[in-house]
Phi, psi and omega in degrees: 000318180299321179294322179296321178293317179296317178297318178297316178294320178298314180296319179296319179298312181289326179291327179290327175296317178295325180294319179296317177298318177299316180299316181296317179294316179297319179300314180293319181294318179291319178298317178300313180296317181294319180298312181292324178294318178298315179301313182301315181290323178293315180294322177297318176302316180297320178296317182291317190248356178075013177202160178278150182294151177288332176207167178295337178295339179280347180294139181237169179060038181272145170276167180300322180292326179299325183293336176297336179304322185300338180281342186251344184236159170236141187233143173216127175284133178252173178301319177231098179097211183205163174251133177225122181242151167279115182278318178192167176264191181268349182257108176052030177067019181276149180266118179284157177270113178246146177223139177229147177291160183299333179295333179302323187277347184293135176081002180262156177276000181287121184252334181221145177194149175287352176263328184301323180297332183254016192294320186208000000 
């Protein structure tokens, strides 16, 4: 019986480590998707209307999944372009570390971001 308890505790310890790793990966993947979805919708708005939206609430023709983006990012229209930050991830409000190559930022109206500083 004592061995069974020790094996159970051992399994629980390792499974919780895997769960934490899973949470971190899921957090980063959702943040990445939300960030890119926000960029796509903001850039599409600019193509349609010739200017960036004053707020994310001005975006139109969004799907239900697109609206989830608003929980993870913060947006601000600037004089030339816009600022888009990852506000938090989906796991306990933590901000995941995302990195994109410098080519990712080319041709976009995004001028400032809390990710841009760490991009490459």
